[in-house]
N, C-alpha and C positions, 0 to 999 in steps of 0.2 A: 572757646580757644579753636581760632582758626591756625592754619600750617604755618602761616607768618608769624604767630605770637608766639607759637611754641617755639620758633627758632629763637625769636627775640629775647624770649625765657630763657635760651639755653647761653645764646650769645651774650645777656647781664652778668650769668656766671661766669664764664669765661673770661671776660673782661675785668671784671673783680679778682678772677684767678692770676691773669697776667700783673695784675699790677701789686698782688701779693708774693709772687714768685720773688723777686730779691729779696724777700723777710726771710728765705730758707724754708719756705712752703712747698712742699711738693704739688702739681697741680697736673692732670692728666685730662687730655681730651681725648674724645673719640666718636667712631662712628660706626654703627651696628649691623648687623643683616642676619634676619631671622624669621620665626613664625609665632603668631598666637592663636590659642585652640581654645573652642567654646562651641558645641553642637546647637544646631537649631533648634527652638521654641517649638517644634513644630504647629506652627499657628500660619493662614493663610491669607493672601490678599488677592480681590479681583483684577484684573488687568484693565485696560482701557477697551475692550470690547464689553464688557459687564454694564448692565442696569447699574450696579453696583460698585461703578469704577473706583478702585484703589479704596475700598471698603474691606474689611476683615470678613472672613468668611472659615470654610473648616476644608484642610485639604481630604480627596478621598470622599467625597459628600456626594459626586454625585453633579456637581457645579464644574462645567466644561471652562469656566474662565478662572478659578482658582486656585492659584499660583501658591506652592510653598515658601515659609520664608527659608534665608539660609543661615548654615553656619559663617562663624566666625574662623577662617583658618588660612588667611591672607600671608603674601609677603611685608614684613614689617621693615621698615627702614627707621633707623633710630640715631639721634645726635645726644652727647651726653659729657659729663666733664665733671670733676671734682676737684675740692681743695683739702689736702692733708695740713691741718693747722699743728698737728702734732703728730711722732711718728706712727702712732695706731689711731688715730681718731680725725673722722673731717667730715664734710660737705660735698653733696654733691644733687644734681639735677638732670633728668632723662626726659626726652622726648621721643617718641615713636609714635609711628603712622605707617598706615597702608598708602602709598605713593598712588596708588590707584584704586578707582572704584573697579566694587566688582556684585552679581546681581545677589540681589534680594528680593526674591519673586519678581513682581513685574518692575520694581525699580532699581536703583543701585544705590550702594552704601558707602561708607570707608570709617574705619576708625580710629582712634588717636588716643593715645596715653602719655600723661606727663606727670612725674613725680618730683617732689623735692625730698632727700635723704638724709640721716645721719650716716656716717662711713666708717666702719671698723674693720684694720687690719689687724688681725691676731698674729700672724706670721707674715714677713716679708725678709727678703734676702735683694742680693743685685738682680738677680735672675727670676725671681718667683716670687707672688704675692697672692694671699686667700685676703680675698676681699668680701666683708657683709655689708648689704645694705639696707636698713629700713625706715620710710617714710612716711608720706599723706600725697595727695595730689586728685587729680583728676581723669575720667574717661568722656569721651563725645564720640556718637555715631551719627552721622548725617546722611541723610536720603534725599534722592533725587529723582529725577522721572529725563530718559530721554527720549527726544521727539524728532523725527525724520522728516522732509518734506523736500519735494520738488516741483520745481516751476521748468515746465513742458518736460524732455528729456535731456537739459542741457544741464542748468544750476541746480544742483540739490545741497544740502545742507544739512546739520543733525545740532539740535539744541538742546544743552543741560539744563536743567531748570530746579533749583532747590525747592523741596518740599516740606524738608523739617529736619530737626536735631532733636538729640535727646541727650543731654550730661548728666552725668552724675559723679559722685565724692567717690577717690578710691585710694585704699590703703595698700602700700606695696614693698614685697622685700623681695632681696634678691642676694644669690651668692655667685660670685664669679671667681676663677683661679688665673692671673694675669701672668703673662710668661713675657719677658724681656726679649729682643730680637736683638736689641744692642743696649745702649745706655738710655736712648729716647724713645725708641721704639716697641710696641707691646701688641699684644694678640691676647684677648682674654672671653673664653667660652665661659658665658654667663646665663644660669637659669631665675626665671622673674616669676613670681604668684603676685598678680592682682586680683585686689579683693572688693568689687565694684558693688555696692547695696544697690538694687533696683534694676540689672543689666538682663534681669530674668525677664524684663519686658522686651528686649530685642533678641535676646537670644536664649540657650538653654539653661545656664550657670552665674549666678555672680561671681563664680572663681574663673579666673582666666589665668592657664599657665604661659609662658612663652620661654623660647629659647632661641638665645643670639649670640652671633659670634663678635666682637667691638675689634676692629681695629685704631690704635692709638699713637698718641704723642705724649707724651711725659716730662717733667722737666729734670725729673729725676734729683731733684734738690734734695728730697726726706727720704731716701733709699739709701 
């Protein structure tokens, strides 16, 4: 799933939500800012100067071209929304992505998560609501190479060439407390946990915690 695909996914949910808002269903949409964590798996990749360029290697083994793989600890930008069909129950979707690439040995990488969730609000007033989410989705890590070159001393350029992607199924749970700044505007600190079988191929663990602050708009009709 590309970034545009994830935005389309969430956009489709919000369009559906808008069409249902007149039926007295509460609809929330928001944008989130946060970070996800997963340590490096301590594997290595030879850089372009090696005869084994971009092949696997062992860090600290005496190979001067071997660069260790990196951790997942970058800034995440998120988009999402939910529709509360009943006072305590609803459905939602989220899409979280690293907006820029980061170093992964001699490569660059970007991670993204998307999920579809059941939503439960065991406690909700006009000022605050406890939100619990659980569902499934996917994770995708894309890898690329940046190559720079110059023609003489004048024209220089950098090209980014995709070299592969690694996609996985994921199980997601999340808990957030939604504070209403007004009848329609809210802020929601949220903690998420992603379980991604197979992610250990890229990072240290299949378990990825994430902390986010979401700012959004609520129709308020169900509160």
